[in-house]
C-alpha positions as CSV (number, residue, x, y, z in Angstrom):
1,X,-14.2,-21.4,15.9
2,X,-11.2,-21.2,18.3
3,X,-9.5,-24.4,19.3
4,X,-10.4,-26.1,22.6
5,X,-7.2,-24.9,24.3
6,X,-7.7,-21.4,23.2
7,X,-11.4,-21.5,24.2
8,X,-10.4,-22.4,27.7
9,X,-8.8,-19.0,28.2
10,X,-10.7,-15.9,29.4
11,X,-12.3,-13.9,26.6
12,X,-10.0,-10.8,27.3
13,X,-6.9,-13.0,26.8
14,X,-8.3,-14.6,23.6
15,X,-9.1,-11.2,22.2
16,X,-5.5,-10.0,22.9
17,X,-4.1,-13.1,21.2
18,X,-6.2,-12.4,18.1
19,X,-4.9,-8.8,18.0
20,X,-1.3,-10.1,18.4
21,X,-1.9,-12.2,15.2
22,X,-2.3,-9.0,13.1
23,X,0.4,-8.2,10.5
24,X,1.1,-5.0,8.5
25,X,-0.3,-4.9,5.0
26,X,0.4,-2.7,1.9
27,X,-3.0,-1.5,1.0
28,X,-3.2,-0.5,-2.7
29,X,-5.9,2.1,-3.1
30,X,-7.5,2.8,-6.5
31,X,-10.3,4.7,-8.2
32,X,-13.3,2.8,-9.5
33,X,-16.7,4.0,-10.8
34,X,-18.0,3.5,-7.3
35,X,-15.3,5.5,-5.5
36,X,-11.9,4.7,-3.9
37,X,-11.4,1.1,-2.9
38,X,-8.8,-1.6,-2.6
39,X,-8.5,-5.2,-3.7
40,X,-5.9,-6.0,-1.0
41,X,-6.9,-9.1,0.9
42,X,-8.4,-8.7,4.4
43,X,-6.3,-9.9,7.3
44,X,-7.0,-13.6,8.0
45,X,-8.1,-12.8,11.5
46,X,-11.0,-10.8,10.1
47,X,-12.3,-13.8,8.2
48,X,-11.3,-16.7,10.5
49,X,-14.3,-16.9,12.8
50,X,-16.9,-14.7,14.5
51,X,-14.8,-14.3,17.7
52,X,-11.6,-13.3,15.9
53,X,-13.5,-10.8,13.7
54,X,-15.2,-9.2,16.6
55,X,-11.9,-8.9,18.4
56,X,-10.1,-6.8,15.7
57,X,-12.9,-5.3,13.6
58,X,-12.7,-2.0,15.4
59,X,-9.1,-1.7,14.3
60,X,-10.1,-1.8,10.6
61,X,-12.7,1.0,10.1
62,X,-14.1,1.4,6.6
63,X,-12.1,4.2,5.2
64,X,-11.4,6.6,2.2
65,X,-15.0,7.4,1.3
66,X,-16.4,10.7,0.3
67,X,-19.7,12.7,0.4
68,X,-20.8,10.8,-2.8
69,X,-19.3,7.4,-2.3
70,X,-19.3,5.4,0.9
71,X,-16.0,4.1,2.4
72,X,-15.2,0.5,1.3
73,X,-11.6,-0.1,2.4
74,X,-10.8,-1.8,5.7
75,X,-7.6,-0.1,6.9
76,X,-5.6,-0.4,10.1
77,X,-4.1,3.1,10.7
78,X,-1.7,1.6,13.3
79,X,-0.2,-1.1,11.1
80,X,-1.1,-0.7,7.4
81,X,0.8,1.2,4.7
82,X,-1.3,3.1,2.3
83,X,0.1,2.6,-1.3
84,X,-0.6,5.2,-4.0
85,X,0.3,3.7,-7.4
86,X,0.4,5.0,-10.9
87,X,-3.2,4.0,-11.4
88,X,-4.0,7.1,-9.3
89,X,-2.3,9.4,-11.8
90,X,-5.6,11.2,-12.7
91,X,-7.1,11.0,-9.3
92,X,-4.4,11.9,-6.9
93,X,-5.7,15.4,-6.1
94,X,-9.2,13.9,-5.8
95,X,-8.0,11.3,-3.3
96,X,-6.2,13.8,-1.1
97,X,-9.2,16.1,-1.3
98,X,-11.6,13.4,0.0
99,X,-9.5,12.4,3.0
100,X,-11.4,13.2,6.2
101,X,-9.7,15.0,9.1
102,X,-9.6,11.9,11.2
103,X,-7.8,10.0,8.3
104,X,-5.4,12.8,7.8
105,X,-4.5,12.7,11.5
106,X,-4.0,8.9,11.7
107,X,-2.2,7.7,8.6
108,X,1.2,6.6,9.8
109,X,2.7,4.8,6.8
110,X,2.5,6.0,3.2
111,X,4.1,4.5,0.0
112,X,4.1,6.5,-3.3
113,X,5.0,5.0,-6.7
114,X,8.0,7.0,-8.1
115,X,6.5,6.7,-11.6
116,X,3.3,8.4,-10.4
117,X,5.4,11.5,-9.4
118,X,7.4,11.4,-12.6
119,X,4.2,11.2,-14.7
120,X,2.6,14.1,-12.9
121,X,5.8,16.2,-13.4
122,X,6.7,15.3,-17.0
123,X,3.2,14.9,-18.5
124,X,1.1,17.3,-16.6
125,X,3.9,19.7,-15.8
126,X,3.0,19.6,-12.1
127,X,5.4,20.8,-9.4
128,X,6.0,17.6,-7.5
129,X,6.6,19.5,-4.3
130,X,3.1,20.9,-4.6
131,X,1.3,17.8,-5.7
132,X,3.0,15.5,-3.1
133,X,4.6,17.7,-0.5
134,X,1.7,20.0,0.3
135,X,-0.8,17.1,1.1
136,X,1.8,15.2,3.1
137,X,2.2,18.2,5.5
138,X,-1.4,17.6,6.6
139,X,-0.7,14.0,7.5
140,X,0.3,14.9,11.1
141,X,0.8,11.3,12.3
142,X,3.0,10.3,9.4
143,X,6.0,8.3,10.6
144,X,7.3,6.9,7.3
145,X,7.1,7.9,3.6
146,X,8.3,5.2,1.2
147,X,9.1,6.0,-2.4
148,X,8.5,2.9,-4.5
149,X,10.2,1.9,-7.7
150,X,8.1,-0.7,-9.7
151,X,10.5,-3.3,-11.2
152,X,7.9,-4.0,-14.0
153,X,8.1,-0.4,-15.1
154,X,11.9,-0.4,-14.8
155,X,12.2,-3.6,-16.8
156,X,13.4,-2.7,-20.3
157,X,13.1,-6.3,-21.6
158,X,9.4,-6.5,-21.2
159,X,9.8,-10.1,-20.0
160,X,8.4,-9.8,-16.5
161,X,4.9,-11.3,-16.1
162,X,2.6,-9.3,-13.8
163,X,-1.1,-8.6,-13.3
164,X,-2.4,-5.4,-11.8
165,X,-4.7,-7.5,-9.7
166,X,-1.8,-9.4,-8.0
167,X,-0.9,-8.0,-4.5
168,X,2.0,-5.6,-4.4
169,X,5.1,-6.6,-2.5
170,X,7.8,-4.2,-1.3
171,X,11.5,-5.1,-1.2
172,X,14.4,-3.2,0.2
173,X,16.6,-4.7,-2.5
174,X,16.0,-5.9,-6.0
175,X,14.2,-9.3,-5.5
176,X,16.6,-12.2,-5.4
177,X,14.5,-14.1,-8.0
178,X,15.3,-11.3,-10.6
179,X,18.9,-11.2,-9.7
180,X,19.3,-14.9,-10.1
181,X,17.7,-14.8,-13.5
182,X,20.0,-12.1,-14.6
183,X,17.0,-10.1,-15.8
184,X,18.3,-6.7,-14.8
185,X,20.5,-4.8,-12.5
186,X,19.2,-1.4,-11.9
187,X,21.8,1.2,-11.2
188,X,19.9,4.4,-12.0
189,X,16.6,4.9,-10.4
190,X,14.1,7.7,-11.1
191,X,14.9,10.9,-9.2
192,X,12.9,11.4,-6.0
193,X,12.3,15.1,-5.1
194,X,13.6,16.5,-1.9
195,X,10.5,16.9,0.2
196,X,11.0,18.4,3.6
197,X,9.1,16.1,6.0
198,X,10.4,17.0,9.4
199,X,10.5,13.9,11.7
200,X,9.3,11.5,9.0
201,X,11.5,8.6,8.0
202,X,12.1,8.5,4.2
203,X,13.3,5.5,2.2
204,X,13.2,4.0,-1.3
205,X,12.2,0.4,-2.1
206,X,11.4,-1.8,-5.0
207,X,7.9,-3.2,-5.7
208,X,6.8,-6.2,-7.6
209,X,3.4,-7.7,-8.4
210,X,4.9,-11.2,-8.4
211,X,2.3,-13.7,-9.9
212,X,0.8,-15.8,-7.2
213,X,0.9,-18.8,-9.6
214,X,2.7,-19.6,-12.8
215,X,5.9,-18.3,-14.4
216,X,7.4,-14.9,-13.7
217,X,8.8,-14.5,-17.2
218,X,7.0,-14.4,-20.6
219,X,9.8,-16.6,-21.9
220,X,8.9,-19.3,-19.5
221,X,5.3,-19.5,-20.7
């Protein structure tokens, strides 16, 4: 229920305030036996109260379904980044093939795990330019393509604690907590193919599924 001071404002202004509270998310999409879905938490505004939910629900349509499986993922095409992780290694073509025309035309931000591309190239012998580059050309609203290096996959010590159910976080630099611990300094990152995406910003980042609670190293357990 909105506070008394908020409630005193006209409905249109309250609705605009709720929309201004929205923040971008990294939505991790995966394949389950009931279709493509995500465990990424819903925005707080969607769960706070009836009024806040009604003000923003239209911005989060249920997305990424197919003819067989209904859409289950609330996704804001204006704000959210769609993350394709290594867990999609066997379902990448399937996922791109199920995207509806409206979804292809409205995805603005895409993040792709570098190990996913490496696995497709080295294990399956795929041409990365075909597997990744061809589908991306159909994302006509794409503004940014982020190539993601998972610190847990780059960690040669095996000390990092992570759970695939923890939310993924993106970092422009190696997370400070890892540098302070002296766990690793990564100088050589997996090669990212040159994909010609005219007008699309391209950058590389780190990702980390930092535990929400408890230690970050096995040696601290």
